[in-house]
PyMOL CGO cylinders between C-alpha atoms (Angstrom):
from pymol import cmd
from pymol.cgo import CYLINDER

trace = [
    CYLINDER, 0.00, 0.00, 0.00, 1.29, 3.46, -0.85, 0.3, 1, 1, 1, 1, 1, 1,
    CYLINDER, 1.29, 3.46, -0.85, 0.51, 6.17, 1.72, 0.3, 1, 1, 1, 1, 1, 1,
    CYLINDER, 0.51, 6.17, 1.72, 0.68, 9.82, 0.82, 0.3, 1, 1, 1, 1, 1, 1,
    CYLINDER, 0.68, 9.82, 0.82, -0.89, 12.91, 2.36, 0.3, 1, 1, 1, 1, 1, 1,
    CYLINDER, -0.89, 12.91, 2.36, -0.28, 15.81, 4.73, 0.3, 1, 1, 1, 1, 1, 1,
    CYLINDER, -0.28, 15.81, 4.73, -0.22, 16.43, 8.46, 0.3, 1, 1, 1, 1, 1, 1,
    CYLINDER, -0.22, 16.43, 8.46, -2.97, 18.61, 9.94, 0.3, 1, 1, 1, 1, 1, 1,
    CYLINDER, -2.97, 18.61, 9.94, -1.47, 20.74, 12.73, 0.3, 1, 1, 1, 1, 1, 1,
    CYLINDER, -1.47, 20.74, 12.73, -4.85, 21.50, 14.42, 0.3, 1, 1, 1, 1, 1, 1,
    CYLINDER, -4.85, 21.50, 14.42, -5.38, 18.01, 15.75, 0.3, 1, 1, 1, 1, 1, 1,
    CYLINDER, -5.38, 18.01, 15.75, -2.14, 16.24, 14.71, 0.3, 1, 1, 1, 1, 1, 1,
    CYLINDER, -2.14, 16.24, 14.71, -4.14, 13.77, 12.62, 0.3, 1, 1, 1, 1, 1, 1,
    CYLINDER, -4.14, 13.77, 12.62, -2.41, 12.33, 9.53, 0.3, 1, 1, 1, 1, 1, 1,
    CYLINDER, -2.41, 12.33, 9.53, -4.52, 12.19, 6.40, 0.3, 1, 1, 1, 1, 1, 1,
    CYLINDER, -4.52, 12.19, 6.40, -3.43, 9.66, 3.80, 0.3, 1, 1, 1, 1, 1, 1,
    CYLINDER, -3.43, 9.66, 3.80, -4.64, 8.06, 0.61, 0.3, 1, 1, 1, 1, 1, 1,
    CYLINDER, -4.64, 8.06, 0.61, -4.01, 4.32, 0.33, 0.3, 1, 1, 1, 1, 1, 1,
    CYLINDER, -4.01, 4.32, 0.33, -3.31, 2.65, -3.00, 0.3, 1, 1, 1, 1, 1, 1,
    CYLINDER, -3.31, 2.65, -3.00, -3.29, -1.13, -3.12, 0.3, 1, 1, 1, 1, 1, 1,
    CYLINDER, -3.29, -1.13, -3.12, -0.48, -2.59, -5.19, 0.3, 1, 1, 1, 1, 1, 1,
    CYLINDER, -0.48, -2.59, -5.19, -1.22, -5.82, -7.06, 0.3, 1, 1, 1, 1, 1, 1,
    CYLINDER, -1.22, -5.82, -7.06, -0.22, -7.65, -10.22, 0.3, 1, 1, 1, 1, 1, 1,
    CYLINDER, -0.22, -7.65, -10.22, -2.19, -7.53, -13.45, 0.3, 1, 1, 1, 1, 1, 1,
    CYLINDER, -2.19, -7.53, -13.45, -0.97, -10.95, -14.56, 0.3, 1, 1, 1, 1, 1, 1,
    CYLINDER, -0.97, -10.95, -14.56, -0.19, -14.31, -12.92, 0.3, 1, 1, 1, 1, 1, 1,
    CYLINDER, -0.19, -14.31, -12.92, 3.47, -15.01, -12.31, 0.3, 1, 1, 1, 1, 1, 1,
    CYLINDER, 3.47, -15.01, -12.31, 6.32, -15.59, -9.90, 0.3, 1, 1, 1, 1, 1, 1,
    CYLINDER, 6.32, -15.59, -9.90, 8.06, -12.79, -8.03, 0.3, 1, 1, 1, 1, 1, 1,
    CYLINDER, 8.06, -12.79, -8.03, 11.73, -12.62, -8.96, 0.3, 1, 1, 1, 1, 1, 1,
    CYLINDER, 11.73, -12.62, -8.96, 12.63, -9.44, -7.06, 0.3, 1, 1, 1, 1, 1, 1,
    CYLINDER, 12.63, -9.44, -7.06, 11.16, -7.06, -4.51, 0.3, 1, 1, 1, 1, 1, 1,
    CYLINDER, 11.16, -7.06, -4.51, 12.80, -3.65, -4.89, 0.3, 1, 1, 1, 1, 1, 1,
    CYLINDER, 12.80, -3.65, -4.89, 11.41, -1.85, -1.82, 0.3, 1, 1, 1, 1, 1, 1,
    CYLINDER, 11.41, -1.85, -1.82, 11.17, -2.23, 1.95, 0.3, 1, 1, 1, 1, 1, 1,
    CYLINDER, 11.17, -2.23, 1.95, 8.48, -1.28, 4.47, 0.3, 1, 1, 1, 1, 1, 1,
    CYLINDER, 8.48, -1.28, 4.47, 8.15, 2.49, 5.04, 0.3, 1, 1, 1, 1, 1, 1,
    CYLINDER, 8.15, 2.49, 5.04, 10.42, 3.29, 2.08, 0.3, 1, 1, 1, 1, 1, 1,
    CYLINDER, 10.42, 3.29, 2.08, 9.68, 6.48, 0.16, 0.3, 1, 1, 1, 1, 1, 1,
    CYLINDER, 9.68, 6.48, 0.16, 9.18, 6.02, -3.58, 0.3, 1, 1, 1, 1, 1, 1,
    CYLINDER, 9.18, 6.02, -3.58, 8.61, 8.23, -6.57, 0.3, 1, 1, 1, 1, 1, 1,
    CYLINDER, 8.61, 8.23, -6.57, 6.05, 7.64, -9.32, 0.3, 1, 1, 1, 1, 1, 1,
    CYLINDER, 6.05, 7.64, -9.32, 7.43, 5.05, -11.73, 0.3, 1, 1, 1, 1, 1, 1,
    CYLINDER, 7.43, 5.05, -11.73, 9.90, 3.49, -9.27, 0.3, 1, 1, 1, 1, 1, 1,
    CYLINDER, 9.90, 3.49, -9.27, 10.15, -0.28, -9.51, 0.3, 1, 1, 1, 1, 1, 1,
    CYLINDER, 10.15, -0.28, -9.51, 8.35, -2.06, -6.67, 0.3, 1, 1, 1, 1, 1, 1,
    CYLINDER, 8.35, -2.06, -6.67, 8.23, -5.70, -7.75, 0.3, 1, 1, 1, 1, 1, 1,
    CYLINDER, 8.23, -5.70, -7.75, 9.65, -7.59, -10.72, 0.3, 1, 1, 1, 1, 1, 1,
    CYLINDER, 9.65, -7.59, -10.72, 8.09, -10.83, -11.93, 0.3, 1, 1, 1, 1, 1, 1,
    CYLINDER, 8.09, -10.83, -11.93, 9.89, -13.63, -13.72, 0.3, 1, 1, 1, 1, 1, 1,
    CYLINDER, 9.89, -13.63, -13.72, 9.74, -12.30, -17.30, 0.3, 1, 1, 1, 1, 1, 1,
    CYLINDER, 9.74, -12.30, -17.30, 11.26, -15.22, -19.20, 0.3, 1, 1, 1, 1, 1, 1,
    CYLINDER, 11.26, -15.22, -19.20, 7.99, -16.52, -20.66, 0.3, 1, 1, 1, 1, 1, 1,
    CYLINDER, 7.99, -16.52, -20.66, 6.73, -13.02, -21.46, 0.3, 1, 1, 1, 1, 1, 1,
    CYLINDER, 6.73, -13.02, -21.46, 10.04, -12.13, -23.10, 0.3, 1, 1, 1, 1, 1, 1,
    CYLINDER, 10.04, -12.13, -23.10, 9.95, -15.33, -25.15, 0.3, 1, 1, 1, 1, 1, 1,
    CYLINDER, 9.95, -15.33, -25.15, 6.41, -14.57, -26.37, 0.3, 1, 1, 1, 1, 1, 1,
    CYLINDER, 6.41, -14.57, -26.37, 7.45, -11.01, -27.19, 0.3, 1, 1, 1, 1, 1, 1,
    CYLINDER, 7.45, -11.01, -27.19, 10.43, -12.16, -29.23, 0.3, 1, 1, 1, 1, 1, 1,
    CYLINDER, 10.43, -12.16, -29.23, 8.29, -14.72, -31.04, 0.3, 1, 1, 1, 1, 1, 1,
    CYLINDER, 8.29, -14.72, -31.04, 5.71, -12.09, -31.91, 0.3, 1, 1, 1, 1, 1, 1,
    CYLINDER, 5.71, -12.09, -31.91, 8.47, -9.80, -33.21, 0.3, 1, 1, 1, 1, 1, 1,
    CYLINDER, 8.47, -9.80, -33.21, 9.89, -12.62, -35.32, 0.3, 1, 1, 1, 1, 1, 1,
    CYLINDER, 9.89, -12.62, -35.32, 6.41, -13.50, -36.62, 0.3, 1, 1, 1, 1, 1, 1,
    CYLINDER, 6.41, -13.50, -36.62, 5.88, -9.89, -37.67, 0.3, 1, 1, 1, 1, 1, 1,
    CYLINDER, 5.88, -9.89, -37.67, 9.19, -9.72, -39.53, 0.3, 1, 1, 1, 1, 1, 1,
    CYLINDER, 9.19, -9.72, -39.53, 8.43, -12.97, -41.35, 0.3, 1, 1, 1, 1, 1, 1,
    CYLINDER, 8.43, -12.97, -41.35, 4.90, -11.87, -42.23, 0.3, 1, 1, 1, 1, 1, 1,
    CYLINDER, 4.90, -11.87, -42.23, 6.23, -8.57, -43.57, 0.3, 1, 1, 1, 1, 1, 1,
    CYLINDER, 6.23, -8.57, -43.57, 8.84, -10.43, -45.63, 0.3, 1, 1, 1, 1, 1, 1,
    CYLINDER, 8.84, -10.43, -45.63, 6.18, -12.70, -47.10, 0.3, 1, 1, 1, 1, 1, 1,
    CYLINDER, 6.18, -12.70, -47.10, 3.90, -9.73, -47.80, 0.3, 1, 1, 1, 1, 1, 1,
    CYLINDER, 3.90, -9.73, -47.80, 6.70, -7.91, -49.64, 0.3, 1, 1, 1, 1, 1, 1,
    CYLINDER, 6.70, -7.91, -49.64, 7.45, -11.02, -51.71, 0.3, 1, 1, 1, 1, 1, 1,
    CYLINDER, 7.45, -11.02, -51.71, 3.75, -11.43, -52.47, 0.3, 1, 1, 1, 1, 1, 1,
    CYLINDER, 3.75, -11.43, -52.47, 3.44, -7.79, -53.51, 0.3, 1, 1, 1, 1, 1, 1,
    CYLINDER, 3.44, -7.79, -53.51, 6.44, -8.14, -55.82, 0.3, 1, 1, 1, 1, 1, 1,
    CYLINDER, 6.44, -8.14, -55.82, 4.87, -11.24, -57.36, 0.3, 1, 1, 1, 1, 1, 1,
    CYLINDER, 4.87, -11.24, -57.36, 1.56, -9.43, -57.81, 0.3, 1, 1, 1, 1, 1, 1,
    CYLINDER, 1.56, -9.43, -57.81, 3.30, -6.48, -59.47, 0.3, 1, 1, 1, 1, 1, 1,
    CYLINDER, 3.30, -6.48, -59.47, 5.14, -8.85, -61.81, 0.3, 1, 1, 1, 1, 1, 1,
    CYLINDER, 5.14, -8.85, -61.81, 1.88, -10.65, -62.63, 0.3, 1, 1, 1, 1, 1, 1,
    CYLINDER, 1.88, -10.65, -62.63, 0.22, -7.34, -63.50, 0.3, 1, 1, 1, 1, 1, 1,
    CYLINDER, 0.22, -7.34, -63.50, 3.08, -6.34, -65.81, 0.3, 1, 1, 1, 1, 1, 1,
    CYLINDER, 3.08, -6.34, -65.81, 3.16, -9.75, -67.48, 0.3, 1, 1, 1, 1, 1, 1,
    CYLINDER, 3.16, -9.75, -67.48, -0.61, -9.84, -67.92, 0.3, 1, 1, 1, 1, 1, 1,
    CYLINDER, -0.61, -9.84, -67.92, -0.66, -6.38, -69.48, 0.3, 1, 1, 1, 1, 1, 1,
    CYLINDER, -0.66, -6.38, -69.48, 2.18, -7.22, -71.87, 0.3, 1, 1, 1, 1, 1, 1,
    CYLINDER, 2.18, -7.22, -71.87, 0.65, -10.57, -72.79, 0.3, 1, 1, 1, 1, 1, 1,
    CYLINDER, 0.65, -10.57, -72.79, -2.78, -9.00, -73.30, 0.3, 1, 1, 1, 1, 1, 1,
    CYLINDER, -2.78, -9.00, -73.30, -1.44, -6.24, -75.54, 0.3, 1, 1, 1, 1, 1, 1,
    CYLINDER, -1.44, -6.24, -75.54, 0.59, -8.69, -77.62, 0.3, 1, 1, 1, 1, 1, 1,
    CYLINDER, 0.59, -8.69, -77.62, -2.34, -11.11, -77.91, 0.3, 1, 1, 1, 1, 1, 1,
    CYLINDER, -2.34, -11.11, -77.91, -4.70, -8.34, -79.05, 0.3, 1, 1, 1, 1, 1, 1,
    CYLINDER, -4.70, -8.34, -79.05, -2.17, -7.14, -81.64, 0.3, 1, 1, 1, 1, 1, 1,
    CYLINDER, -2.17, -7.14, -81.64, -1.56, -10.69, -82.90, 0.3, 1, 1, 1, 1, 1, 1,
    CYLINDER, -1.56, -10.69, -82.90, -5.26, -11.40, -83.19, 0.3, 1, 1, 1, 1, 1, 1,
    CYLINDER, -5.26, -11.40, -83.19, -5.95, -8.20, -85.10, 0.3, 1, 1, 1, 1, 1, 1,
    CYLINDER, -5.95, -8.20, -85.10, -3.09, -8.97, -87.49, 0.3, 1, 1, 1, 1, 1, 1,
    CYLINDER, -3.09, -8.97, -87.49, -4.29, -12.57, -87.93, 0.3, 1, 1, 1, 1, 1, 1,
    CYLINDER, -4.29, -12.57, -87.93, -7.85, -11.42, -88.67, 0.3, 1, 1, 1, 1, 1, 1,
    CYLINDER, -7.85, -11.42, -88.67, -6.61, -8.92, -91.22, 0.3, 1, 1, 1, 1, 1, 1,
    CYLINDER, -6.61, -8.92, -91.22, -4.44, -11.55, -92.94, 0.3, 1, 1, 1, 1, 1, 1,
    CYLINDER, -4.44, -11.55, -92.94, -7.33, -14.04, -93.00, 0.3, 1, 1, 1, 1, 1, 1,
    CYLINDER, -7.33, -14.04, -93.00, -9.61, -11.48, -94.63, 0.3, 1, 1, 1, 1, 1, 1,
    CYLINDER, -9.61, -11.48, -94.63, -6.94, -10.48, -97.16, 0.3, 1, 1, 1, 1, 1, 1,
    CYLINDER, -6.94, -10.48, -97.16, -5.94, -14.04, -98.09, 0.3, 1, 1, 1, 1, 1, 1,
    CYLINDER, -5.94, -14.04, -98.09, -9.57, -15.13, -98.43, 0.3, 1, 1, 1, 1, 1, 1,
    CYLINDER, -9.57, -15.13, -98.43, -10.29, -12.23, -100.76, 0.3, 1, 1, 1, 1, 1, 1,
    CYLINDER, -10.29, -12.23, -100.76, -7.20, -13.13, -102.80, 0.3, 1, 1, 1, 1, 1, 1,
    CYLINDER, -7.20, -13.13, -102.80, -8.29, -16.76, -103.02, 0.3, 1, 1, 1, 1, 1, 1,
    CYLINDER, -8.29, -16.76, -103.02, -11.78, -15.76, -104.17, 0.3, 1, 1, 1, 1, 1, 1,
    CYLINDER, -11.78, -15.76, -104.17, -10.26, -13.46, -106.80, 0.3, 1, 1, 1, 1, 1, 1,
    CYLINDER, -10.26, -13.46, -106.80, -7.90, -16.13, -108.15, 0.3, 1, 1, 1, 1, 1, 1,
    CYLINDER, -7.90, -16.13, -108.15, -10.64, -18.77, -108.20, 0.3, 1, 1, 1, 1, 1, 1,
    CYLINDER, -10.64, -18.77, -108.20, -12.72, -16.42, -110.32, 0.3, 1, 1, 1, 1, 1, 1,
    CYLINDER, -12.72, -16.42, -110.32, -9.80, -15.80, -112.67, 0.3, 1, 1, 1, 1, 1, 1,
    CYLINDER, -9.80, -15.80, -112.67, -9.15, -19.54, -112.87, 0.3, 1, 1, 1, 1, 1, 1,
    CYLINDER, -9.15, -19.54, -112.87, -12.67, -20.05, -114.20, 0.3, 1, 1, 1, 1, 1, 1,
    CYLINDER, -12.67, -20.05, -114.20, -11.94, -17.35, -116.73, 0.3, 1, 1, 1, 1, 1, 1,
    CYLINDER, -11.94, -17.35, -116.73, -8.66, -18.98, -117.66, 0.3, 1, 1, 1, 1, 1, 1,
    CYLINDER, -8.66, -18.98, -117.66, -6.65, -15.99, -116.45, 0.3, 1, 1, 1, 1, 1, 1,
    CYLINDER, -6.65, -15.99, -116.45, -4.47, -17.81, -113.87, 0.3, 1, 1, 1, 1, 1, 1,
    CYLINDER, -4.47, -17.81, -113.87, -3.06, -21.30, -113.36, 0.3, 1, 1, 1, 1, 1, 1,
    CYLINDER, -3.06, -21.30, -113.36, -4.37, -23.83, -110.89, 0.3, 1, 1, 1, 1, 1, 1,
    CYLINDER, -4.37, -23.83, -110.89, -1.00, -23.70, -109.08, 0.3, 1, 1, 1, 1, 1, 1,
    CYLINDER, -1.00, -23.70, -109.08, -1.54, -20.03, -108.27, 0.3, 1, 1, 1, 1, 1, 1,
    CYLINDER, -1.54, -20.03, -108.27, -4.95, -20.84, -106.84, 0.3, 1, 1, 1, 1, 1, 1,
    CYLINDER, -4.95, -20.84, -106.84, -3.50, -23.68, -104.73, 0.3, 1, 1, 1, 1, 1, 1,
    CYLINDER, -3.50, -23.68, -104.73, -0.82, -21.38, -103.36, 0.3, 1, 1, 1, 1, 1, 1,
    CYLINDER, -0.82, -21.38, -103.36, -3.50, -18.82, -102.47, 0.3, 1, 1, 1, 1, 1, 1,
    CYLINDER, -3.50, -18.82, -102.47, -5.58, -21.56, -100.80, 0.3, 1, 1, 1, 1, 1, 1,
    CYLINDER, -5.58, -21.56, -100.80, -2.51, -22.67, -98.79, 0.3, 1, 1, 1, 1, 1, 1,
    CYLINDER, -2.51, -22.67, -98.79, -1.87, -19.07, -97.73, 0.3, 1, 1, 1, 1, 1, 1,
    CYLINDER, -1.87, -19.07, -97.73, -5.49, -18.73, -96.62, 0.3, 1, 1, 1, 1, 1, 1,
    CYLINDER, -5.49, -18.73, -96.62, -5.29, -21.95, -94.59, 0.3, 1, 1, 1, 1, 1, 1,
    CYLINDER, -5.29, -21.95, -94.59, -2.13, -20.72, -92.89, 0.3, 1, 1, 1, 1, 1, 1,
    CYLINDER, -2.13, -20.72, -92.89, -3.91, -17.45, -92.06, 0.3, 1, 1, 1, 1, 1, 1,
    CYLINDER, -3.91, -17.45, -92.06, -6.80, -19.36, -90.50, 0.3, 1, 1, 1, 1, 1, 1,
    CYLINDER, -6.80, -19.36, -90.50, -4.35, -21.43, -88.45, 0.3, 1, 1, 1, 1, 1, 1,
    CYLINDER, -4.35, -21.43, -88.45, -2.60, -18.28, -87.28, 0.3, 1, 1, 1, 1, 1, 1,
    CYLINDER, -2.60, -18.28, -87.28, -5.96, -16.77, -86.33, 0.3, 1, 1, 1, 1, 1, 1,
    CYLINDER, -5.96, -16.77, -86.33, -6.79, -19.85, -84.24, 0.3, 1, 1, 1, 1, 1, 1,
    CYLINDER, -6.79, -19.85, -84.24, -3.40, -19.60, -82.55, 0.3, 1, 1, 1, 1, 1, 1,
    CYLINDER, -3.40, -19.60, -82.55, -3.90, -15.92, -81.77, 0.3, 1, 1, 1, 1, 1, 1,
    CYLINDER, -3.90, -15.92, -81.77, -7.28, -16.67, -80.22, 0.3, 1, 1, 1, 1, 1, 1,
    CYLINDER, -7.28, -16.67, -80.22, -5.65, -19.27, -77.99, 0.3, 1, 1, 1, 1, 1, 1,
    CYLINDER, -5.65, -19.27, -77.99, -2.98, -16.74, -76.99, 0.3, 1, 1, 1, 1, 1, 1,
    CYLINDER, -2.98, -16.74, -76.99, -5.64, -14.22, -76.10, 0.3, 1, 1, 1, 1, 1, 1,
    CYLINDER, -5.64, -14.22, -76.10, -7.45, -16.79, -73.95, 0.3, 1, 1, 1, 1, 1, 1,
    CYLINDER, -7.45, -16.79, -73.95, -4.15, -17.51, -72.22, 0.3, 1, 1, 1, 1, 1, 1,
    CYLINDER, -4.15, -17.51, -72.22, -3.62, -13.81, -71.55, 0.3, 1, 1, 1, 1, 1, 1,
    CYLINDER, -3.62, -13.81, -71.55, -7.05, -13.69, -69.91, 0.3, 1, 1, 1, 1, 1, 1,
    CYLINDER, -7.05, -13.69, -69.91, -5.94, -16.58, -67.69, 0.3, 1, 1, 1, 1, 1, 1,
    CYLINDER, -5.94, -16.58, -67.69, -2.97, -14.42, -66.72, 0.3, 1, 1, 1, 1, 1, 1,
    CYLINDER, -2.97, -14.42, -66.72, -5.43, -11.77, -65.55, 0.3, 1, 1, 1, 1, 1, 1,
    CYLINDER, -5.43, -11.77, -65.55, -7.06, -14.41, -63.35, 0.3, 1, 1, 1, 1, 1, 1,
    CYLINDER, -7.06, -14.41, -63.35, -3.63, -15.07, -61.84, 0.3, 1, 1, 1, 1, 1, 1,
    CYLINDER, -3.63, -15.07, -61.84, -3.32, -11.34, -61.14, 0.3, 1, 1, 1, 1, 1, 1,
    CYLINDER, -3.32, -11.34, -61.14, -6.59, -11.47, -59.20, 0.3, 1, 1, 1, 1, 1, 1,
    CYLINDER, -6.59, -11.47, -59.20, -5.38, -14.47, -57.24, 0.3, 1, 1, 1, 1, 1, 1,
    CYLINDER, -5.38, -14.47, -57.24, -2.08, -12.76, -56.41, 0.3, 1, 1, 1, 1, 1, 1,
    CYLINDER, -2.08, -12.76, -56.41, -3.87, -9.60, -55.31, 0.3, 1, 1, 1, 1, 1, 1,
    CYLINDER, -3.87, -9.60, -55.31, -6.08, -11.64, -52.99, 0.3, 1, 1, 1, 1, 1, 1,
    CYLINDER, -6.08, -11.64, -52.99, -2.94, -13.16, -51.48, 0.3, 1, 1, 1, 1, 1, 1,
    CYLINDER, -2.94, -13.16, -51.48, -1.54, -9.67, -50.92, 0.3, 1, 1, 1, 1, 1, 1,
    CYLINDER, -1.54, -9.67, -50.92, -4.74, -8.65, -49.14, 0.3, 1, 1, 1, 1, 1, 1,
    CYLINDER, -4.74, -8.65, -49.14, -4.62, -11.79, -46.98, 0.3, 1, 1, 1, 1, 1, 1,
    CYLINDER, -4.62, -11.79, -46.98, -0.98, -11.08, -46.12, 0.3, 1, 1, 1, 1, 1, 1,
    CYLINDER, -0.98, -11.08, -46.12, -1.92, -7.56, -45.05, 0.3, 1, 1, 1, 1, 1, 1,
    CYLINDER, -1.92, -7.56, -45.05, -4.68, -8.92, -42.81, 0.3, 1, 1, 1, 1, 1, 1,
    CYLINDER, -4.68, -8.92, -42.81, -2.22, -11.39, -41.25, 0.3, 1, 1, 1, 1, 1, 1,
    CYLINDER, -2.22, -11.39, -41.25, 0.21, -8.55, -40.52, 0.3, 1, 1, 1, 1, 1, 1,
    CYLINDER, 0.21, -8.55, -40.52, -2.58, -6.66, -38.74, 0.3, 1, 1, 1, 1, 1, 1,
    CYLINDER, -2.58, -6.66, -38.74, -3.33, -9.75, -36.64, 0.3, 1, 1, 1, 1, 1, 1,
    CYLINDER, -3.33, -9.75, -36.64, 0.33, -10.25, -35.74, 0.3, 1, 1, 1, 1, 1, 1,
    CYLINDER, 0.33, -10.25, -35.74, 0.72, -6.58, -34.85, 0.3, 1, 1, 1, 1, 1, 1,
    CYLINDER, 0.72, -6.58, -34.85, -2.19, -6.95, -32.46, 0.3, 1, 1, 1, 1, 1, 1,
    CYLINDER, -2.19, -6.95, -32.46, -0.54, -10.04, -30.95, 0.3, 1, 1, 1, 1, 1, 1,
    CYLINDER, -0.54, -10.04, -30.95, 2.74, -8.14, -30.67, 0.3, 1, 1, 1, 1, 1, 1,
    CYLINDER, 2.74, -8.14, -30.67, 1.04, -5.25, -28.90, 0.3, 1, 1, 1, 1, 1, 1,
    CYLINDER, 1.04, -5.25, -28.90, -0.49, -7.73, -26.45, 0.3, 1, 1, 1, 1, 1, 1,
    CYLINDER, -0.49, -7.73, -26.45, 2.89, -9.41, -25.91, 0.3, 1, 1, 1, 1, 1, 1,
    CYLINDER, 2.89, -9.41, -25.91, 4.51, -6.02, -25.26, 0.3, 1, 1, 1, 1, 1, 1,
    CYLINDER, 4.51, -6.02, -25.26, 1.79, -5.20, -22.75, 0.3, 1, 1, 1, 1, 1, 1,
    CYLINDER, 1.79, -5.20, -22.75, 2.18, -8.53, -20.95, 0.3, 1, 1, 1, 1, 1, 1,
    CYLINDER, 2.18, -8.53, -20.95, 5.94, -8.01, -20.81, 0.3, 1, 1, 1, 1, 1, 1,
    CYLINDER, 5.94, -8.01, -20.81, 5.46, -4.52, -19.36, 0.3, 1, 1, 1, 1, 1, 1,
    CYLINDER, 5.46, -4.52, -19.36, 3.19, -6.01, -16.66, 0.3, 1, 1, 1, 1, 1, 1,
    CYLINDER, 3.19, -6.01, -16.66, 6.14, -8.05, -15.33, 0.3, 1, 1, 1, 1, 1, 1,
    CYLINDER, 6.14, -8.05, -15.33, 7.47, -4.80, -13.82, 0.3, 1, 1, 1, 1, 1, 1,
    CYLINDER, 7.47, -4.80, -13.82, 5.16, -3.42, -11.15, 0.3, 1, 1, 1, 1, 1, 1,
    CYLINDER, 5.16, -3.42, -11.15, 5.92, 0.23, -10.52, 0.3, 1, 1, 1, 1, 1, 1,
    CYLINDER, 5.92, 0.23, -10.52, 4.68, 2.92, -8.16, 0.3, 1, 1, 1, 1, 1, 1,
    CYLINDER, 4.68, 2.92, -8.16, 1.64, 4.69, -9.65, 0.3, 1, 1, 1, 1, 1, 1,
    CYLINDER, 1.64, 4.69, -9.65, 2.48, 7.82, -7.64, 0.3, 1, 1, 1, 1, 1, 1,
    CYLINDER, 2.48, 7.82, -7.64, 4.90, 9.14, -5.05, 0.3, 1, 1, 1, 1, 1, 1,
    CYLINDER, 4.90, 9.14, -5.05, 4.38, 7.85, -1.53, 0.3, 1, 1, 1, 1, 1, 1,
    CYLINDER, 4.38, 7.85, -1.53, 5.58, 5.61, 1.26, 0.3, 1, 1, 1, 1, 1, 1,
    CYLINDER, 5.58, 5.61, 1.26, 5.46, 1.82, 1.24, 0.3, 1, 1, 1, 1, 1, 1,
    CYLINDER, 5.46, 1.82, 1.24, 3.26, 0.24, 3.92, 0.3, 1, 1, 1, 1, 1, 1,
    CYLINDER, 3.26, 0.24, 3.92, 3.72, -3.31, 5.13, 0.3, 1, 1, 1, 1, 1, 1,
    CYLINDER, 3.72, -3.31, 5.13, 4.39, -5.65, 2.23, 0.3, 1, 1, 1, 1, 1, 1,
    CYLINDER, 4.39, -5.65, 2.23, 3.66, -9.31, 1.70, 0.3, 1, 1, 1, 1, 1, 1,
    CYLINDER, 3.66, -9.31, 1.70, 5.58, -9.66, -1.58, 0.3, 1, 1, 1, 1, 1, 1,
    CYLINDER, 5.58, -9.66, -1.58, 8.55, -12.00, -1.37, 0.3, 1, 1, 1, 1, 1, 1,
    CYLINDER, 8.55, -12.00, -1.37, 10.81, -13.47, -4.09, 0.3, 1, 1, 1, 1, 1, 1,
    CYLINDER, 10.81, -13.47, -4.09, 9.54, -16.85, -5.30, 0.3, 1, 1, 1, 1, 1, 1,
    CYLINDER, 9.54, -16.85, -5.30, 5.92, -16.17, -4.36, 0.3, 1, 1, 1, 1, 1, 1,
    CYLINDER, 5.92, -16.17, -4.36, 3.32, -17.22, -6.93, 0.3, 1, 1, 1, 1, 1, 1,
    CYLINDER, 3.32, -17.22, -6.93, 0.82, -14.49, -7.84, 0.3, 1, 1, 1, 1, 1, 1,
    CYLINDER, 0.82, -14.49, -7.84, -2.61, -14.29, -9.36, 0.3, 1, 1, 1, 1, 1, 1,
    CYLINDER, -2.61, -14.29, -9.36, -4.04, -11.15, -10.99, 0.3, 1, 1, 1, 1, 1, 1,
    CYLINDER, -4.04, -11.15, -10.99, -5.32, -8.68, -8.41, 0.3, 1, 1, 1, 1, 1, 1,
    CYLINDER, -5.32, -8.68, -8.41, -3.57, -10.40, -5.50, 0.3, 1, 1, 1, 1, 1, 1,
    CYLINDER, -3.57, -10.40, -5.50, -2.31, -7.76, -3.00, 0.3, 1, 1, 1, 1, 1, 1,
    CYLINDER, -2.31, -7.76, -3.00, 1.45, -7.38, -2.77, 0.3, 1, 1, 1, 1, 1, 1,
    CYLINDER, 1.45, -7.38, -2.77, 1.84, -4.59, -0.27, 0.3, 1, 1, 1, 1, 1, 1,
    CYLINDER, 1.84, -4.59, -0.27, -0.71, -4.45, 2.51, 0.3, 1, 1, 1, 1, 1, 1,
]
cmd.load_cgo(trace, "trace")
């Protein structure tokens, strides 16, 4: 208990406010830093608890945060790369398809023209066959360009998947930060300090004593 107050000279009665000192967390006392009737300032250490478990949890939470941040950065880099690749693939696929369509239209018109001339006796059958072969190649190229475009759309789906992973990684970082804040708080609770200036009353805290939250330490 911390006593603080002032002496009233009229009747020599001592007025004091009493603050009960207790632990916020369960633990084992490792050190008692004050004696009965000792004067203390606000923030002075009164009791230290065994902090090994709390320190271990704090370090683990710090390591978890660093690893989560590393994974999030790698995921963001992958997402950025996926976006760039998808854009490049989409642009190339669109250009290839437009060129293939144009070639198919041109070669078909040429084939129709030569077939007409063949019936008029103006060209040889070999010329018509070459034009037909060119048209078939154009159709094949058009089919290939359509497949490439479909593949580029699949790349966009991968972009969406990567972006969802980035969002999930961000949510995990938020969770770990909350766990880290809790671990920091629990570690801070292993040091019980004076809430204000005063004088220590009789204490029951002794090294090695097991504590429960709210259990009085200085009565």
